[in-house]
N, C-alpha and C positions, 0 to 999 in steps of 0.2 A: 273579233270578239265584241259582244254587244252588252255584256253586263259584267261588272267587276267590283271588287272591294279591296282596297289597299289598307293594310294596317302598318303604319310607319312609326317605328319606335314606340309602339303602343303595347307590346307584349314582352314579358320577361324572357330574355335569352334569344329573342327573335327580332332583330332590328327591322326586318321587312318581311311581310307576308302578303302575297297577292293571290286572290282566288277569283275565278270568273268563268263564264260560259261564252263560248263562241257560237253565235247564231248565224246560219247561212243557208242558202239553198243547197239541198243535198246533191243536186246535179253538178255543182261547181267542184272541180277536181282540187284535191289538196293532199299534202304529204304529212304523215304523222310527225310529231315532235322528235327531233334527232339533231345531232351536230350537222352543220351546214357544209356543203362542198366548198364554198368560197372561203370559209374560215371555220376550222374545226373547233375553235374556241367558243363559237356561238351555237346555241341549241334552241330549237323552237319549231313550230309547225310552219309549213309553207303553202301559200296559195299558188297552185300550179297554173292558174289561168292568167294572172297578172304578175306573178313572181314575187309578191310581197309576203307579209306575215301579219298575224294579229297579235302575237305575243312571242317574244324571244328574249334570251338572256345570254350574256357573255360570261365566261368563266372568271372574270375579274369583278363581277357584280354589276356591270352595265346592262340595262334592260330597257325595253320599250313595249308599250301596249297601245292599241288603237281600237276605238269603238266608232261606229257610224252615228251620225246625228240625223234623226229622222226629220227631214225638212223638205219633203216633196221630191219631185223627179230630179235625178242627178244629170247634169249636162253631159252630153256625149263626149265632149272634149276633156272632161275632168280626168286628172291622173288618179291612179289607184291609191287610196289612203294607206294601203299596206306597205307601199314603198317608203313611207315615212319611218316605219319600223326598221326595214332592212338597211336604209341609208344610215340611220343612227347607229345600228349595231355593227355595221361594217366600217364605221368611221371612228375617229378618236377625239372629236371636239366635245366640249363640255355640254351638259344638259341645258344650262342657261342659254348659251349661244344657239344651240339647236332649236330650243323652244322659240326664241325670237325669230329665227329664220323661218320656222314652220308657220308662225303667226303672220309674217310678212307675205308669205306665198300661199296662204290658206285658200285663196280663191281659185288656185290652180287644181285643187283636189276636190274629190267628193267630200261633202260635209263630214267633219270628224271631231272626236275628242281624243287627245293624245297624252300619253304619260311617258316621261323620259327620266331615267335615273342613270347617274354616272358613277355611283359608288360613294359619292360625297353628298349630293343633293338630288332631290326629285322635283321635277317641274311638270305642270299640267298646262296643256294648250287646248282651248275651246273655240269652236266656231260661233257658238251662241251661248252667252254673250261673248264677243271677240275678246280674248284675254290670254295672257301667259302668266302663270303664278307659280312661285316656289312653294311647295307644300310643307306645312309644319307637322310635327308629330301628332298622330291621331288616326281616326278611321275616315277613309275617303271613298265614298261610293261613286261609281261611274255607270252611265247608262246611255240611252239614245235620245233623251230629251235635252232641253237647255241645262247648262251646268248648274244653274241655281234652282233646279226643280228635282224633286224626288218622286219618281213614278212608283206605283205599287210594288213592282218587283224589286226595285232598289231598296225601298223601305223594309220589305219583308226579309231580304237577305241581310240587311244591316241589323235588324232587330234580332233575328235568329242567331247571327254571328255573336252578338253581344251576350246572348243567353248561353251559347255554347262555351264562349271564352270564360264566362263566370263559373260555369258548372264543371267544365272538363279541361279548361285551357284550350290552346289552339295548336297543340302538337300532334294531333291525330288526323292524318290525311283522310281516313275513312269518315270521320265526323264532318270534315269540311266538304268532302264530296257529297255527303248526304244533304248538306245545306243547298248545294248547287243542283241537286236532283229534285228539288221541291216543285211539284206540279199544282200546288194550291191555286185555285182560280179566285182573283179578287172580285169584290162586288162591282157591278157595272157602274155604280155611282162614283167609284174611285178611279175609273179608267181615264187616261188622257184622251183628248179629242184632237187627233192629228190629221183628220180628213181621209182616213182609210176605211171608215165604216165600222159599226159596232162589232160585227162578226170577226173582222180582222184584229181589232183592238183586243178582243177577248183571247184570240189565239196567241197574241204576242205578249200577254200580260203576266203569265206565270214566270217564276225564276227559271224553270226548265220548260222549254217549248218542244212539245212532242208532235210536230206536224209531219205530214207525209211528204210535202214538197219543200218545206222550209222549217227549220227547227234548230235545236241545240245540236251542234256537230261535235263539240268537245267541251269538257270541263277540265280546268287547269288549276293546279296548286303550285305556286312558286314561293319557296321560303329561303331566307338567307339567315344563317346562324351568326352569332356574335364573333365567331372565329373566321368569318368570310366564306364558310362552306355554303354550297347551294344545292337545292334539290328542286327539280321540275317534274311534276307528274301530270300526265295527260290521259284522260279517259274519253274515248271516242264513241260516237253514236251514229246510227243510221236512221232512216225514216221511221217515224212513230216512236223514236227514242230507243230503238233496239241496240243492244250492246255491239260495238264494232272494234274493240281492242283497247289496250292500255299500254302506256310507256312510262318508264321512270328513269330519269337521268340525274346524275349528281357529280359534284366535285368536292373533294375533301378540304381544299384550301384554295385561296385566290390564285388563279393562273394554272391550276392543275388541269389535266385533260378530263373531259367528260367520260363518265363510265355509266354503262347501263346497269340499273339496279334490279334486284329481285322484286317482284310484285307481291 
């Protein structure tokens, strides 16, 4: 996943809301969000090439998300950053310890930004600047640039989310998915300069990337209720942003089994 927004204890009745887009090459094989074979208490999408995940959640409220940090070529020996998600979700250590471990071993992975929650606290780990921070209540955007920078797509998602929350609240998945489907093109003057050329910067700038070879593969909404209930919705896309399916999974109470919901 390459763009996300976390609302942590910022919305009435919803201690945690996480929305985001996973951007990836369309040729890279992946599995839709579903309970995992290794642990049926964990649900999320899977990368079938390296075995990791971009976003997953356990039925007790434990969750993890990773985005890539756009920092030039990735060393061939680098480990897949998606394994940071799977290792945390399939383990039982706290988010604080896992965050410090990920920070110490960050050079072994492709550059990343990582979000870890254990049901009690949420931690963020960044490669640039190198840091591990416990997140405080509020809105927290995530993208592909330095942690202290807001690129246009992050800014637009954050601004439109605030508007939606004020006008309609944040309980409507359809409204949240509409935010993630935004293809508005930012002005060239606002684009970052990361060494990939203007044409590529333009392609990667909207909230929703509708490319033929690379683009938004999935939009996700993860919400946690005050009673510990969980809901994970995934809407998938093919080349040029064509619809490719949708899944909804939920648990009524902490530790309950995942159930497939009606769409």
